[in-house]
C-alpha positions, -999 to +999 in steps of 0.1 A: +000+000+000+011+035-007+001+068+008+011+104+004+022+126+033-009+148+025-032+118+028-017+108+061-019+143+075-055+146+066-064+112+080-047+120+113-057+156+115-020+166+117-001+197+106+020+191+074+054+207+070+071+200+037+062+179+006+025+168+007+033+145-023+060+126-005+050+089-010+055+062+016+049+025+013+065+010+045+075+020+080+108+021+097+126+034+129+138+069+124+175+060+125+173+036+096+145+049+075+148+053+037+129+075+012+098+054+010+095+049+048+072+065+073+087+069+107+078+086+140+094+104+170+079+105+205+111+110+225+134+140+224+165+119+223+155+109+187+151+145+175+187+149+162+178+122+136+155+148+119+186+165+106+198+135+086+169+111+082+161+099+047+125+091+057+098+102+032+076+113+061+080+116+099+053+118+125+064+141+154+045+146+187+036+183+191+049+183+227+084+180+214+083+211+192+102+241+206+126+267+194+155+243+197+143+221+169+128+247+146+160+247+125+158+209+122+123+211+109+129+240+086+149+217+062+116+199+054+099+230+041+118+231+009+127+193+007+110+163-009+103+150+026+076+158+051+070+162+088+035+157+102+029+171+137+003+152+157-007+150+194+008+116+199+031+102+172+032+067+186-006+066+188-009+080+154+014+054+140-007+027+157-038+041+140-022+039+106-008+004+112-043-008+121-055+003+087-025-014+070-030-045+090-066-048+081-057-045+044-029-070+047-049-095+068-085-094+056-110-112+077-118-147+065-152-163+060-166-198+056-160-232+070-129-252+061-129-290+061-122-312+079-136-298+112-160-310+138-190-290+148-215-304+172-251-308+161-272-278+168-244-252+168-252-222+146-223-207+127-229-171+117-228-165+080-198-141+083-178-163+106-147-183+098-140-218+110-106-231+101-096-267+093-094-292+122-113-269+146-135-286+172-167-269+184-186-286+212-223-288+222-243-257+229-215-233+218-227-198+210-207-178+184-212-141+177-212-126+143-179-123+126-159-146+149-127-160+135-118-195+146-084-205+131-072-241+125-067-266+154-088-245+178-107-265+205-139-250+220-156-271+247-193-275+255-214-245+266-188-219+256-200-184+246-178-162+223-189-127+213-189-108+180-157-103+160-135-122+184-105-139+170-090-172+182-058-180+165-044-214+157-042-238+186-062-219+211-080-242+237-112-230+254-125-254+281-162-259+288-185-232+302-160-203+295-174-169+284-154-147+260-167-113+250-167-093+218-137-079+199-112-101+218-080-115+204-065-148+217-032-156+202-018-191+193-016-215+222-037-196+247-056-219+271-087-207+288-104-226+316-080-254+324-083-266+360-070-243+388-042-257+409-063-270+438-052-299+460-056-308+497-036-335+516-057-361+533-050-377+567-023-399+551-006-369+535-018-379+500-026-349+478-063-350+468-076-330+439-102-304+446-126-303+416-126-269+398-162-264+389-163-227+381-155-210+348-136-181+332-152-149+321-133-126+297-150-093+290-149-073+257-118-059+240-093-082+257-061-093+240-042-124+253-007-132+241+006-166+229+008-195+254-008-176+282-030-197+305-061-186+325-074-212+350-111-218+357-124-210+392-128-236+419-163-220+424-176-189+408-155-173+380-120-162+372-127-127+356-107-107+331-123-073+328-127-053+296-098-038+278-072-058+297-040-065+276-020-097+284+014-105+270+028-139+261+035-166+288+014-152+316-002-174+342-035-164+359-047-188+385-082-197+397-106-171+410-083-142+401-099-109+390-080-085+368-094-050+366-103-030+335-075-017+312-047-034+331-015-046+314+001-079+323+036-083+307+055-115+298+060-142+324+039-124+351+020-147+374-010-142+397-018-167+423-053-179+432-081-156+445-061-123+441-076-092+427-057-067+406-073-032+401-079-011+371-052+006+350-024-013+366+008-025+349+026-057+360+059-057+340+080-088+332+081-116+357+061-099+384+047-124+408+016-118+429+009-140+459-025-156+465-055-140+483-043-104+481-058-072+466-040-045+445-057-012+442-061+008+409-033+026+392-003+006+404+029-001+385+052-030+394+088-031+381+103-062+366+106-092+388+088-076+417+072-099+442+038-087+456+034-105+489+007-084+505-022-061+499-013-028+480-038-001+490-021+030+477-017+038+439+020+042+429+051+025+415+065-004+434+097-025+430+116-053+447+106-085+464+087-080+486+075-050+465+079-016+482+076+020+471+099+024+441+117+055+457+125+036+488+136+005+468+160+027+448+176+042+479+179+007+494+197-006+464+222+022+466+229+013+502+232-024+494+259-015+468+277+008+492+277-019+519+291-044+494+320-022+485+331-016+521 
């Protein structure tokens, strides 16, 4: 696909500086961009690249514009290149990439064979069912669902409109998945929670996990992530949650709206994570605790108790990030003595 700088500026509502007819057909980081590339800058440390970039067009966040870079941008006014000023260059680039992605990966339609669909299941006319998919009894599928090859959907599952299940996803019985969700390859929804209790002889006895998983609308789940069914009741992933690859969410966990869970994070059973939180890589959350809204946890933090105050936390056990940083300095100093 090919766009002019003028078309891009009009689509994004941005201010164009330079050649409106500069054509771009690909994207690239600013430091390696060539004449047919569109690039973007959201951090001032990349502004010096404006002086020498070969990019056909560059999106720049308005907040970076000041007298110091006016000279850098002036070169575009008489060049064959263009700068487009927007509120948020990264967000604007994301908006453009969504359009390109839809064009490159059009939605599929129809039922491929062989696949196994239980009697009585209604497949919407605009849905896609890939080869070797299995759809159990009483499954309800919303309009426009995309079920890729080798997906397993157990009995009594509900999946909302326009949700995509990529190859190899497994959804156990009684799970509920909302609309406009994306489940990447290898995701497992609704496997048994890790529930065992030793008997009088010390033999571990399985506690049946008879609950389910509820995933609300607009949730994206990365490859090979697992979300366990509840022992009783539901494990709940609220709307607009974004989950990275290789995340483990245990039984009866609740993850609040618009929270991010990054790669290899793990949440133990019956814990609750609030809204708009960020758990970065390898964060571990102990069981039966609550984390309030608007908390950020640095990589490899261990959350061992309730977090009742919004803020940034680091370390294991996780403490206020400013205290943790001072503590690390003292640890280093003591080691050098």
